[in-house]
C-alpha positions in Angstrom: -0.1 0.0 0.3 1.4 3.3 -0.9 0.8 6.4 1.1 0.3 9.8 -0.3 2.0 12.8 1.4 -1.2 14.0 2.8 -1.6 11.0 4.4 1.7 10.3 5.8 1.4 14.3 7.2 -2.4 13.1 8.8 -0.3 9.8 10.5 2.8 11.9 11.6 0.4 14.3 13.1 -1.3 11.6 14.9 2.1 10.0 16.1 3.1 13.8 17.5 -0.5 14.1 19.2 -0.3 10.7 20.7 3.7 11.5 22.7 3.5 12.3 26.0 2.9 16.2 26.9 6.3 17.7 26.1 7.8 21.0 26.7 7.8 22.6 23.3 11.3 22.3 22.7 11.2 18.7 23.2 8.0 18.2 20.7 9.7 20.2 18.4 12.8 18.4 18.4 10.9 15.1 18.5 9.1 16.3 15.4 12.7 17.1 13.6 13.5 13.8 14.4 10.9 12.1 12.6 11.0 14.9 9.8 14.6 15.3 8.4 14.8 17.0 4.9 14.9 14.5 2.3 13.7 14.3 -1.5 10.0 14.2 -0.8 6.9 14.4 -3.2 6.1 17.7 -5.8 3.6 20.1 -4.0 1.7 22.7 -6.1 1.1 25.8 -4.6 -1.0 28.9 -6.0 0.6 32.2 -5.2 -0.9 35.4 -4.9 0.7 39.2 -4.7 -1.6 42.2 -4.8 -0.1 45.4 -4.1 -2.3 48.8 -4.3 -0.2 52.1 -4.1 -2.3 55.1 -1.9 -0.3 57.9 -3.2 0.7 57.8 -6.9 1.8 61.0 -6.9 2.4 61.6 -10.8 2.2 57.9 -11.9 3.8 54.6 -10.7 6.0 52.2 -11.7 6.0 48.6 -10.1 8.2 46.0 -10.3 7.2 42.6 -8.8 9.6 39.4 -8.1 8.3 36.3 -9.4 9.4 32.7 -9.1 12.1 32.3 -11.8 13.7 28.8 -11.0 13.8 26.1 -12.8 15.8 22.8 -10.9 15.1 19.6 -10.0 13.4 21.0 -6.8 11.2 23.9 -8.3 9.6 24.1 -11.3 6.9 27.3 -12.7 3.6 26.2 -14.2 2.0 29.3 -15.1 2.0 33.1 -14.3 -1.1 35.6 -15.0 -1.7 39.0 -14.2 -4.5 41.9 -13.6 -4.9 45.7 -12.5 -5.5 49.0 -13.9 -2.0 49.5 -15.5 -1.5 51.3 -18.5 1.3 48.8 -19.2 1.7 45.5 -17.6 4.8 43.2 -18.8 7.5 40.5 -17.8 10.7 42.5 -18.0 14.5 41.1 -17.3 17.5 43.0 -15.3 19.9 43.6 -17.8 22.7 42.3 -16.2 21.5 39.3 -14.5 18.8 38.0 -16.7 16.7 38.3 -13.8 12.6 38.4 -14.7 10.1 40.3 -13.1 6.8 41.6 -13.6 6.9 45.4 -14.4 3.9 47.7 -14.7 3.4 51.4 -15.5 0.6 53.5 -14.1 0.1 57.4 -15.4 -0.8 60.1 -13.5 -4.5 59.8 -13.6 -4.6 56.7 -12.3 -5.9 57.2 -8.6 -5.3 53.9 -7.1 -2.6 51.7 -8.5 -3.9 48.2 -8.3 -1.7 45.1 -9.6 -2.3 41.2 -8.4 0.4 38.7 -9.8 -0.5 35.0 -9.6 2.0 32.4 -10.0 1.5 28.3 -10.0 4.6 26.8 -8.9 5.7 23.0 -8.1 8.2 22.6 -5.2 9.7 19.3 -3.2 12.0 19.1 -0.4 15.6 18.1 -1.5 18.8 16.4 0.5 22.0 15.5 -0.7 23.3 11.8 -0.2 26.5 12.6 1.4 27.4 8.6 1.0 26.9 8.8 -3.0 29.6 11.2 -4.2 29.7 11.5 -7.9 30.8 14.0 -10.8 28.6 16.7 -10.9 28.8 19.6 -14.4 27.9 22.9 -14.3 28.0 25.9 -16.7 31.5 27.2 -16.0 30.3 30.7 -17.0 28.0 29.9 -13.7 30.2 29.0 -11.8 32.7 31.7 -12.5 29.4 34.4 -11.9 29.0 32.5 -8.6 32.6 33.2 -7.2 32.4 36.6 -8.1 32.4 39.4 -5.5 29.4 41.5 -5.5 29.1 45.1 -4.3 28.0 43.7 -0.4 29.9 40.2 -0.9 33.5 41.2 -1.6 36.3 38.3 -1.7 39.2 39.8 -0.5 40.5 41.9 2.1 39.1 41.0 5.7 36.4 38.2 4.1 38.8 36.0 2.2 41.5 36.4 5.4 38.5 35.4 7.7 37.4 32.4 5.6 41.2 31.3 5.4 41.8 31.2 8.6 38.4 29.0 9.2 39.5 26.6 6.4 42.7 26.3 7.7 43.9 22.6 7.2 40.4 21.7 5.3 41.2 18.7 2.7 38.6 19.4 0.3 35.6 21.5 -0.6 33.4 20.1 1.5 35.7 20.2 4.5 35.6 24.2 3.5 32.1 24.0 3.5 31.6 22.2 6.6 33.6 24.5 8.5 32.5 27.6 7.5 29.0 26.5 8.2 29.8 25.9 11.8 31.8 28.6 12.0 28.5 30.8 11.5 26.4 28.7 13.6 28.8 29.4 16.6 29.9 33.0 16.3 26.8 34.7 14.2 23.5 35.0 15.4 20.0 36.2 14.7 18.5 39.9 15.4 14.9 39.9 15.5 15.1 44.0 15.2 16.7 44.6 11.9 14.5 45.4 9.4 13.1 42.9 6.5 15.5 40.0 6.1 18.7 42.6 6.3 20.6 43.9 3.3 24.1 41.7 3.5 26.9 43.7 4.2 29.4 41.3 5.1 32.6 43.3 5.1 31.1 46.0 7.7 29.9 42.6 9.7 33.5 41.1 9.6 35.1 44.6 10.1 32.9 45.8 13.6 32.6 42.2 14.9 29.0 42.3 14.7 27.8 39.4 13.3 24.2 39.9 14.0 21.2 40.1 11.1 18.9 38.1 9.6 18.9 35.7 6.4 20.1 38.2 3.9 23.0 39.3 6.2 23.6 35.5 7.7 23.4 33.2 4.7 25.3 36.5 2.9 28.3 36.1 5.4 28.4 32.1 4.6 28.1 32.6 0.4 30.6 35.4 0.5 33.1 33.2 2.6 32.4 30.5 0.4 33.2 32.3 -2.8 36.6 33.8 -0.9 37.9 30.3 -0.4 37.1 29.3 -4.4 34.0 27.4 -3.7 31.1 28.7 -6.1 28.1 29.5 -3.5 25.1 31.6 -4.3 22.1 33.4 -2.1 18.3 32.0 -3.3 15.9 34.6 -2.8 12.0 33.2 -2.2 9.2 32.7 0.4 7.8 30.4 2.8 4.7 29.5 1.6 3.3 26.7 4.1 4.2 25.8 7.6 6.8 23.1 8.8 6.6 19.6 8.7 9.5 19.6 11.3 6.9 21.0 13.9 9.4 24.2 14.3 7.0 27.3 14.4 9.7 29.6 12.6 10.5 27.2 9.5 6.9 27.9 8.3 4.2 30.6 7.9 1.0 31.1 7.6 0.0 30.7 3.8 -3.2 33.0 4.1 -1.1 35.8 4.9 2.6 35.6 3.8 3.7 39.2 4.1 7.1 39.1 6.2 7.4 35.7 5.1 10.5 36.3 2.6 13.5 34.4 3.3 16.7 33.6 1.5 18.5 30.5 1.6 22.0 29.2 0.0 23.6 26.9 -2.4 27.2 25.5 -2.7 28.3 23.8 -5.7 30.5 20.7 -5.2 32.1 18.9 -8.1 31.2 15.5 -6.1 27.5 16.4 -5.3 26.4 19.3 -7.3 24.5 22.2 -6.2 23.7 21.3 -2.3 21.3 23.1 -0.3 22.3 25.0 2.9 20.9 27.4 5.3 22.6 28.6 8.8 20.4 31.2 8.7 17.4 29.3 9.7 19.7 27.7 12.2 20.3 30.6 13.7 16.5 31.9 13.5 15.2 28.6 15.5 18.1 29.3 18.6 17.0 32.7 18.8 13.5 32.6 18.4 12.0 29.2 18.6 11.3 29.4 22.6 11.5 32.3 24.7 14.9 31.5 25.8 17.7 32.2 23.5 19.6 29.0 22.6 23.4 29.5 22.2 24.8 26.1 21.8 24.2 24.4 18.4 24.1 21.2 20.0 20.9 21.7 21.7 18.7 19.4 21.3 16.4 21.8 19.7 18.9 23.1 17.4 21.0 20.2 17.1 18.4 18.0 14.4 17.7 21.6 12.2 21.9 22.2 11.9 22.3 18.8 10.8 19.0 18.8 8.2 19.7 22.1 6.7 23.4 21.0 5.9 22.7 19.8 2.5 18.9 20.0 2.6 15.8 21.9 2.4 12.2 21.6 3.2 9.7 22.0 0.9 7.2 24.4 1.9 9.2 27.6 0.3 9.5 28.9 -3.0 12.4 30.6 -4.5 12.7 33.8 -6.6 16.0 34.3 -7.9 19.5 34.4 -7.0 20.7 37.7 -8.2 22.5 40.4 -6.4 22.7 44.1 -7.1 19.9 44.2 -9.9 18.7 47.3 -12.1 15.2 47.7 -12.3 14.3 48.3 -15.9 12.6 51.2 -16.5 13.3 52.8 -13.3 14.2 56.6 -13.2 16.7 55.8 -10.1 20.4 54.5 -10.8 20.7 52.9 -7.5 21.2 49.1 -7.9 18.9 46.7 -5.6 21.1 44.2 -3.2 18.6 41.4 -4.1 14.9 41.3 -5.5 12.7 39.6 -3.1 10.3 42.6 -2.0 7.8 44.3 -4.5 9.6 47.5 -5.6 8.0 50.8 -6.7 8.1 54.7 -7.5 6.2 57.6 -7.8 7.8 61.0 -9.2 9.0 61.4 -5.7 11.2 58.5 -5.6 11.7 54.8 -4.9 9.2 53.5 -2.4 10.1 51.8 0.9 9.2 48.4 0.7 9.2 47.8 4.1 6.8 50.6 4.9 3.5 49.1 4.9 1.4 52.3 5.3 2.5 53.8 2.4 3.3 50.6 0.0 0.8 48.1 0.7 0.7 44.6 -0.7 -0.7 41.2 0.8 0.8 37.7 0.1 -0.9 34.4 0.0 -0.3 30.4 -1.3 -3.0 27.5 -1.8 -1.6 24.3 -2.2 -3.5 22.5 -4.8 -3.6 18.9 -3.8 -4.2 16.1 -6.4 
């Protein structure tokens, strides 16, 4: 008899419910033991992103991130949009090729409105460390994933720090493991940082303030990997469903995904290909899963996540893109974005603050489509 994913979730939930009454940390640790990341079945999500601009001020332009990854763990089925824009179309950043939805509203539109719907399939992934092979990849892509960006330099203090951490490492896997563990031990999540942070890793290392959110913490890991010759990249996206781990902080409420943006990381290892990583989520569990700040990565609550997210991801997340230093096509402003994970917009007064909900209103929701 074959169990469907839904049946497995129901059975797992019943099993957890039958456990003795445990403290939240113990219950989450038990859930983690039962739900380690592994290659799973495809799940289909319908994402809806709606934007309303309250103050047009002489015309509005919008740029919305959209799922733009075609991989062995994610594929896009379709995209559609509606609203009262005079023009709406897919555009791409000239340097990176990252696609986004662009819309322009003339000055006479009092309440610019745009809605983007995406149907995406995603699944959990995990590397089998016991089965090394020989992976190939486009050399140009690997060079790009070794290159510095505006906020991810690969020289100076970044390289010096990474070289010190990886001294004696005999392989790229050893280098990545050393850097991953160093970030877990030395960095920490800071809930007061706006949004997902900005990923200015040089400043983090120079000041010794290794706090931040996912775009800071995973960028630190990615930048140091690049600096010692291991291709790596941030993957910017959105949590879309609760976590099967049982961890509150690793999931999201699909009815309201505003603030559910999250970037993950990948490294390219010649014996395994692109491998999933997420030290930032380990640090999030350590800081926010319980009222007590967990500072020991070997804590029963943190250890399963630290193990599982070194080489694995859960498929309750959708990736948008992997681009840094983007230019918004058609924008009057010349400043680049460190990454595209939030809706962007501008009017005659300039670029909107994507983290100011009172002036730039948007909603995001997801619905899982069950077969």
